C-alpha positions in Angstrom: -182.6 -166.1 174.4 -180.6 -164.0 172.0 -180.4 -160.3 172.7 -182.1 -159.5 169.4 -185.1 -161.6 170.5 -185.1 -159.9 173.9 -185.5 -156.6 172.2 -188.5 -157.9 170.3 -190.0 -159.3 173.6 -189.8 -156.0 175.2 -191.3 -154.3 172.2 -194.3 -156.7 172.7 -194.4 -156.3 176.5 -193.8 -152.6 176.8 -194.5 -151.1 173.4 -195.1 -147.4 174.5 -192.6 -147.4 177.5 -189.4 -145.6 177.1 -186.4 -147.8 176.4 -183.7 -145.2 175.7 -183.1 -141.6 176.4 -180.3 -139.5 175.4 -179.1 -136.1 176.9 -176.8 -133.9 174.9 -174.7 -132.3 177.7 -172.8 -130.2 175.3 -175.8 -127.9 175.0 -177.2 -128.5 178.4 -177.6 -125.5 180.9 -178.0 -126.8 184.4 -181.0 -125.5 186.3 -182.5 -124.0 183.1 -186.1 -125.2 182.8 -186.0 -124.9 179.0 -182.6 -126.3 178.3 -183.1 -129.9 179.7 -186.1 -130.8 177.5 -184.3 -129.3 174.4 -181.3 -131.7 175.1 -183.4 -134.7 175.6 -184.6 -137.3 173.1 -186.3 -140.6 173.7 -187.3 -143.8 172.1 -189.9 -146.3 173.1 -189.3 -150.2 173.0 -191.5 -150.3 169.9 -189.6 -147.6 168.1 -186.3 -149.3 169.2 -187.3 -152.5 167.8 -188.6 -151.1 164.7 -185.5 -149.0 163.9 -183.4 -152.0 164.4 -185.5 -153.9 161.8 -185.2 -151.0 159.3 -181.4 -151.1 159.6 -181.4 -154.8 159.1 -183.8 -154.6 156.1 -181.7 -151.6 154.6 -178.3 -153.5 154.9 -179.8 -156.7 153.2 -181.3 -154.6 150.4 -178.0 -152.9 150.0 -176.3 -156.3 149.4 -174.6 -156.8 152.8 -174.4 -160.7 153.1 -174.8 -162.9 156.1 -171.5 -162.8 158.0 -170.6 -159.5 156.2 -168.8 -156.9 158.3 -170.5 -153.6 158.9 -168.4 -150.9 160.7 -169.7 -148.2 163.2 -167.4 -145.3 163.6 -169.5 -142.8 165.5 -169.7 -140.7 168.7 -172.3 -141.8 171.3 -175.8 -141.3 170.2 -179.0 -143.2 170.5 -179.1 -144.4 166.9 -175.8 -146.2 167.6 -177.6 -148.8 169.7 -180.3 -149.2 167.1 -177.5 -149.8 164.5 -175.9 -152.3 166.6 -178.9 -154.4 167.0 -180.1 -154.0 163.4 -176.6 -155.3 162.1 -177.0 -158.4 164.3 -180.6 -158.9 163.0 -179.3 -158.9 159.5 -176.9 -161.9 160.3 -174.0 -159.5 159.7 -171.1 -158.7 162.2 -170.9 -155.4 163.9 -167.4 -154.0 163.8 -166.8 -151.3 166.4 -164.6 -148.6 165.4 -163.0 -145.7 167.4 -164.6 -142.5 166.2 -161.2 -140.8 166.8 -159.4 -143.0 164.0 -157.4 -140.9 161.7 -157.2 -142.1 158.1 -154.4 -144.8 158.6 -155.9 -146.4 161.5 -159.3 -146.6 159.7 -157.8 -148.0 156.6 -155.9 -150.7 158.7 -159.0 -151.7 160.7 -161.3 -151.7 157.7 -158.8 -153.8 155.7 -158.2 -156.3 158.6 -161.8 -156.9 159.2 -163.0 -157.0 155.6 -165.6 -154.3 156.0 -168.1 -154.1 153.4 -170.3 -151.3 154.8 -169.5 -148.4 157.1 -171.6 -146.0 159.2 -170.0 -142.7 160.3 -170.7 -139.2 161.7 -169.0 -135.9 161.3 -166.3 -137.0 163.7 -165.2 -139.5 161.1 -166.1 -138.0 157.8 -162.8 -136.5 157.0 -160.9 -139.9 157.6 -163.7 -141.8 155.6 -163.3 -139.5 152.7 -159.4 -139.9 152.7 -159.5 -143.5 152.6 -162.4 -144.5 150.4 -160.3 -145.1 147.3 -158.2 -147.5 149.1 -161.2 -149.5 150.4 -163.0 -150.6 147.2 -164.6 -153.6 149.1 -166.9 -151.1 151.0 -169.9 -150.8 148.9 -172.3 -149.2 151.3 -171.9 -146.1 153.4 -174.5 -144.4 155.9 -173.7 -141.0 157.1 -175.0 -139.2 160.2 -173.1 -136.0 159.3 -175.6 -133.0 159.0 -173.8 -131.7 155.9 -174.8 -133.5 152.6 -172.5 -136.5 151.8 -172.9 -137.5 148.1 -171.4 -141.1 148.6 -173.3 -142.1 151.6 -177.0 -142.7 152.5 -178.6 -140.7 155.2 -180.2 -142.0 158.4 -183.5 -141.0 157.0 -183.0 -143.1 153.9 -182.3 -146.0 156.4 -185.4 -145.3 158.3 -187.5 -145.5 155.1 -186.8 -149.3 154.9 -189.6 -151.6 156.0 -190.2 -151.9 159.9 -191.0 -155.7 159.8 -188.6 -158.3 161.0 -186.0 -159.2 158.3 -186.5 -163.0 158.9 -182.9 -164.0 159.3 -182.5 -167.0 161.5 -179.5 -166.5 163.9 -177.3 -169.2 165.3 -175.9 -168.7 168.7 -172.6 -169.8 167.5 -172.6 -167.3 164.5 -169.9 -164.4 164.7 -171.8 -161.4 165.9 -169.5 -158.5 166.9 -165.7 -157.5 166.6 -164.3 -155.3 169.2 -160.7 -153.9 169.1 -158.5 -154.7 172.2 -157.5 -151.4 174.0 -153.9 -151.6 172.6 -152.3 -150.1 175.7 -149.4 -152.5 175.5 -149.2 -153.0 171.7 -151.1 -153.0 168.4 -154.8 -153.5 169.0 -156.3 -156.9 168.0 -159.8 -157.7 166.4 -161.6 -159.7 169.0 -164.5 -161.8 167.6 -167.6 -162.6 169.9 -170.6 -164.8 169.2 -174.2 -164.2 169.8 -173.9 -166.6 172.4 -171.3 -164.6 174.3 -173.5 -161.4 174.1 -176.3 -163.4 175.6 -174.2 -164.7 178.4 -172.9 -161.2 179.2 -176.6 -160.1 179.3 -177.4 -162.6 181.9 -174.2 -162.0 183.9 -174.6 -158.2 184.1 -178.2 -158.4 185.0 -177.2 -160.8 187.9 -174.5 -158.5 189.1 -176.7 -155.4 188.9 -179.9 -157.1 190.1 -181.7 -155.0 187.4 -185.6 -154.9 187.5 -188.1 -153.4 185.2 -188.3 -150.1 187.2 -184.6 -149.5 187.0 -182.9 -146.7 185.1 -179.4 -147.3 184.0 -177.1 -144.3 183.1 -174.8 -145.2 180.2 -171.6 -143.0 179.7 -168.7 -144.9 178.3 -167.9 -144.9 174.7 -170.2 -147.3 172.7 -167.5 -148.6 170.5 -166.0 -150.2 173.6 -167.3 -153.6 175.0 -167.8 -152.2 178.5 -170.1 -149.3 177.2 -172.9 -151.5 176.0 -172.2 -154.6 178.0 -172.8 -153.1 181.4 -176.1 -151.7 180.2 -177.1 -154.8 178.3 -178.7 -156.5 181.3 -181.5 -154.1 181.0 -182.9 -156.2 178.1 -183.8 -159.1 180.5 -186.3 -156.8 182.3 -187.2 -154.1 180.0 -185.4 -151.4 182.1 -184.9 -148.0 180.9 -181.4 -146.6 179.7 -180.1 -143.1 179.7 -177.3 -142.2 177.4 -175.2 -139.3 178.7 -173.6 -137.6 175.7 -170.3 -136.2 177.2 -169.5 -136.2 180.9 -169.8 -133.1 183.2 -170.1 -133.4 186.9 -172.9 -130.8 187.0 -174.8 -132.4 184.2 -174.3 -135.8 185.8 -176.1 -134.8 189.0 -178.8 -133.0 186.9 -179.5 -136.2 185.0 -179.5 -138.2 188.2 -182.2 -136.1 189.6 -184.4 -135.7 186.5 -184.3 -139.2 185.2 -184.4 -140.9 188.7 -181.3 -143.0 187.8 -180.9 -146.0 190.0 -177.7 -147.5 188.5 -174.6 -146.0 187.1 -171.2 -147.5 185.6 -168.6 -144.8 186.2 -164.9 -145.0 185.2 -162.4 -143.7 187.8 -161.7 -140.2 186.3 -165.5 -139.5 186.5 -165.6 -140.7 190.0 -162.9 -138.3 191.0 -164.7 -135.6 189.2 -168.0 -136.1 191.3 -166.2 -136.4 194.5 -164.4 -133.1 193.8 -167.7 -131.5 192.6 -169.3 -130.9 196.1 -166.2 -129.0 197.2 -166.8 -126.7 194.3 -170.5 -126.3 194.9 -171.6 -128.0 191.8 -173.4 -131.0 193.6 -176.8 -131.0 195.2 -177.1 -132.7 198.6 -177.0 -136.4 198.5 -180.7 -136.4 199.6 -181.5 -135.1 196.2 -180.7 -138.7 194.9 -183.2 -141.0 196.7 -183.3 -143.5 193.6 -179.5 -143.9 193.1 -178.7 -147.3 194.6 -175.7 -148.8 192.8 -172.5 -147.5 191.4 -170.5 -149.9 189.3 -167.0 -149.3 188.4 -164.0 -151.1 186.9 -161.8 -151.0 183.6 -158.8 -150.7 185.9 -157.8 -151.1 189.6 -159.8 -148.9 191.8 -158.0 -147.4 194.8 -159.8 -148.3 198.1 -159.5 -144.7 199.2 -161.7 -143.7 196.3 -164.5 -146.2 197.3 -164.3 -145.1 200.9 -164.7 -141.4 199.9 -167.7 -142.4 197.8 -169.4 -144.2 200.6 -168.9 -141.3 203.0 -170.3 -138.9 200.4 -173.2 -141.1 199.2 -173.9 -143.5 202.1 -177.1 -144.9 200.4 -175.0 -146.3 197.5 -173.9 -149.9 197.0 -170.5 -149.9 195.2 -169.4 -152.8 192.9 -166.1 -153.3 191.3 -165.7 -155.6 188.4 -162.9 -157.0 186.2 -163.1 -158.1 182.5 -161.4 -157.5 179.4 -162.4 -157.4 175.7 -161.3 -161.0 175.1 -163.4 -162.2 178.0 -166.7 -161.2 176.6 -167.9 -160.1 179.9 -167.0 -157.0 182.0 -167.8 -158.8 185.2 -166.2 -162.1 185.0 -164.6 -161.2 188.4 -166.9 -159.1 190.6 -166.7 -157.5 194.2 -170.2 -157.1 195.5 -171.2 -154.4 197.7 -171.5 -156.6 200.7 -167.7 -157.4 200.6 -166.3 -154.0 201.3 -164.0 -155.7 203.7 -162.1 -156.8 200.6 -161.5 -153.3 199.2 -158.7 -153.3 196.7 -159.8 -156.6 195.2 -161.6 -157.1 192.1 -163.7 -159.8 193.6 -164.2 -163.5 193.0 -165.0 -165.4 189.8 -168.6 -164.6 188.9 -171.1 -167.5 188.1 -169.9 -169.6 185.1 -166.2 -168.3 185.4 -163.2 -169.7 186.8 -159.9 -167.9 187.6 -156.5 -168.8 188.8 -152.9 -167.2 189.2 -150.0 -169.1 187.5 -146.2 -168.7 187.4 -144.1 -168.5 184.1 -144.3 -172.3 183.7 -148.2 -172.4 184.0 -148.1 -173.8 187.5 -150.9 -172.7 189.8 -149.6 -170.3 192.5 -150.6 -170.4 196.2 -152.5 -167.6 197.9 -150.5 -164.3 198.2 -148.1 -164.9 195.3 -148.0 -162.7 192.2 -148.4 -164.2 188.8 -150.4 -164.0 185.6 -154.3 -164.2 186.0 -156.0 -166.8 183.7 -159.7 -167.0 183.4 -162.1 -169.5 181.8 -165.7 -169.7 180.8 -167.9 -171.3 178.0 -168.3 -167.8 176.8 -165.1 -166.0 175.7 -163.9 -164.7 172.3 -163.9 -167.3 169.6 -160.5 -165.9 168.2 -158.5 -162.9 167.1 -159.8 -162.1 163.5 -157.0 -163.2 161.1 -154.8 -163.7 164.1 -154.3 -167.5 164.3 -150.8 -167.1 166.1 -152.1 -164.5 168.6 -155.1 -166.6 169.3 -153.0 -169.6 170.0 -150.8 -167.4 172.3 -153.9 -166.1 174.1 -155.1 -169.4 175.3 -153.5 -172.0 177.6 -155.4 -175.4 177.8 -158.7 -173.6 177.4 -157.7 -170.9 179.9 -157.6 -167.2 178.6 -154.2 -165.6 179.4 -155.1 -162.0 180.6 -151.6 -160.5 180.7 -152.4 -159.1 184.1 -150.3 -159.5 187.2 -152.7 -160.8 190.0 -152.6 -162.5 193.4 -155.3 -164.4 195.1 -156.0 -164.4 198.9 -156.9 -167.2 201.2 -160.6 -166.6 200.6 -160.5 -166.7 196.7 -160.5 -162.9 196.2 -158.2 -161.6 193.3 -156.1 -158.6 193.3 -154.7 -156.8 190.2 -151.2 -155.4 190.6 -150.6 -154.3 186.9 -150.0 -155.4 183.5 -147.1 -158.0 182.8 -145.6 -155.5 180.3 -145.9 -152.7 182.9 -143.8 -154.5 185.4 -140.7 -152.3 186.4 -137.6 -154.4 186.8 -135.3 -152.4 189.0 -132.1 -154.0 190.2 -133.5 -157.5 189.8 -136.7 -156.5 191.8 -140.1 -156.6 190.1 -142.0 -153.6 191.1 -145.9 -153.6 190.4 -147.2 -150.1 189.7 -150.8 -150.4 191.0 -150.0 -150.6 194.7 -147.9 -147.6 194.5 -150.5 -145.7 192.6 -153.0 -146.5 195.3 -150.7 -145.3 198.0 -150.0 -142.0 196.3 -153.8 -141.5 195.8 -154.1 -141.6 199.6 -152.3 -138.3 199.9 -155.0 -135.5 200.3 -153.4 -133.5 197.6 -153.4 -136.2 195.0 -156.2 -136.5 192.6 -154.7 -139.1 190.2 -151.4 -141.0 189.9 -149.7 -143.3 187.5 -146.5 -145.2 188.1 -144.2 -146.3 185.3 -140.7 -147.3 184.6 -138.0 -144.8 183.6 -134.4 -145.6 182.4 -131.8 -145.9 185.2 -128.2 -146.5 184.0 -127.5 -148.5 187.3 -130.6 -150.2 188.2 -132.0 -150.7 184.6 -135.2 -149.1 185.4 -136.5 -147.2 188.3 -140.2 -146.2 189.4 -141.4 -142.8 188.5 -144.8 -141.3 189.0 -147.0 -138.8 187.0 -149.3 -137.1 189.6 -152.4 -134.9 189.1 -153.0 -132.8 192.0 -156.4 -131.6 193.4 -155.3 -128.0 192.6 -152.1 -126.5 191.3 -149.3 -126.1 193.8 -151.2 -128.2 196.5 -148.0 -130.3 197.0 -144.3 -130.2 195.9 -142.3 -133.1 194.6 -140.2 -133.2 197.8 -143.4 -133.4 200.0 -144.4 -136.3 197.9 -141.2 -138.1 197.9 -141.2 -137.7 201.8 -144.7 -139.2 201.9 -143.3 -142.1 199.9 -140.9 -143.0 202.5 -143.6 -145.0 204.2 -143.2 -147.5 201.2 -140.6 -150.2 201.1 -137.4 -148.8 199.7 -137.5 -150.5 196.4 -141.0 -149.3 195.5 -140.4 -145.6 196.3 -140.4 -143.5 193.1 -137.3 -141.9 192.2 -139.0 -139.0 190.2 -142.4 -137.3 190.2 -143.9 -135.5 187.4 -146.8 -133.2 187.6 -149.8 -132.9 185.2 -152.8 -134.7 183.9 -152.4 -138.6 183.8 -153.0 -139.8 180.2 -155.8 -142.2 179.7 -157.5 -143.8 176.9 -161.2 -143.4 176.2 -162.0 -146.3 178.7 -160.1 -144.7 181.5 -157.0 -147.0 181.4 -153.7 -145.2 182.1 -151.6 -145.0 178.9 -148.2 -146.3 180.2 -146.7 -146.4 176.9 -147.3 -142.6 176.3 -145.7 -141.8 179.7 -142.6 -143.8 178.9 -142.4 -142.2 175.5 -142.6 -138.8 177.1 -140.3 -139.3 180.1 -138.0 -142.3 179.4 -137.0 -142.6 175.7 -135.5 -146.1 175.2 -131.8 -146.6 175.5 -130.3 -149.3 173.2 -129.7 -151.7 176.1 -133.4 -151.6 177.1 -134.3 -153.4 173.9 -133.7 -156.8 175.6 -135.6 -155.6 178.7 -138.9 -154.7 177.3 -140.6 -155.1 174.0 -143.4 -152.7 173.1 
């Protein structure tokens, strides 16, 4: 059953039950009895369903055609999800745009995807205003900006559209959404997914999380990214409640857990580090205050085993899951490490139901357990293509297998381990150095909160490993002490240089290695043949 039909089904089964809640943490004062209700909004399943219908009917009346592209360029808010489902119900394609885009990025993305309608809020208003004249194909604008916007309809105008179903018959094979790849190693690509892929992700995530009707899922990541909605989307199969946290703060996180009786969370690594640090600062209530919290799911990047061990010591009632996925795979849990296999910490698990995975060498030959190569995955439900990217699409697939670009190895039991991106491999004196194991080692030092390993220019070796380290507190450790700590590593893996400061990450929590190389290791001419950015 398509997700749009699941929404309608829940509206019939649970019309007056809460479907979505949003908490504005920017204005939340923790432990203030008046602040929390003022920052909280909610939507029933009936209201959710009707608002999606109103979006669909408004767009159809505005001339958005079947298969037309409608962009959403907004910060997280409850209406974002209504818009997403409304666009799908209209038979249009929902294009997810980063609300941080400046005018050049917005113009490029809109032209590439043939946008004919665009929804934006105050974060994107300036960029939209600057590029409107260059985008004549966009005939419909909807604004969530509180200030009047003469060229755009308001949300209230959208809500004035009819609440009945739009009557558009959807085909599972139809294009449904376009997400942009994170672009950590190059220009982002427009990834196209069908209605069938969203349905498959819904089933997969409900299976991984074992969601039931009484669960409450806390949703925090940016909604323009696939992982933001797709971890939550399993709620649709059982009519479970979702809580949208608008901006992460560790004290607000614990307050929401307690007040909303949250049972399932998906957290990126930086947020996990924040909540682990919070008790030492007195920000966290005792773990007994969260009797309902049963599952913490994480992913988006390799998760150091030391972090999971600290979580389990701090919150022993929690089951921890680690998953692997990418925008192109159409599912954030195509590989999954369940809570009963903590003996395999450091792994991203085995292939989930409906998925296959293998590790191959540069010639496409399957490698035996223990050897590093490129991870390939396969399922009936992956991206259909890169939009307007036939050459890139062809390169992404190998005999039906999706090439992930990740360096991985498989153990004798079929569990996969990610050691880094193919383009992030550091080639030093002919040795391949993979950053992820070194990053995990550094995070094992008690003074280290976060770490990133990357290549810097070395006139003798070509490249050498360096690390950017964020300490638990300023001055907690010196470079000399960390270099001495790294003597336990094999010689070729030891960082030659350590820099201190915040580790740059993109909005989905992935380390921005390109930014680190730009800052600390500008290209030398001879490197052009070593690495192509």
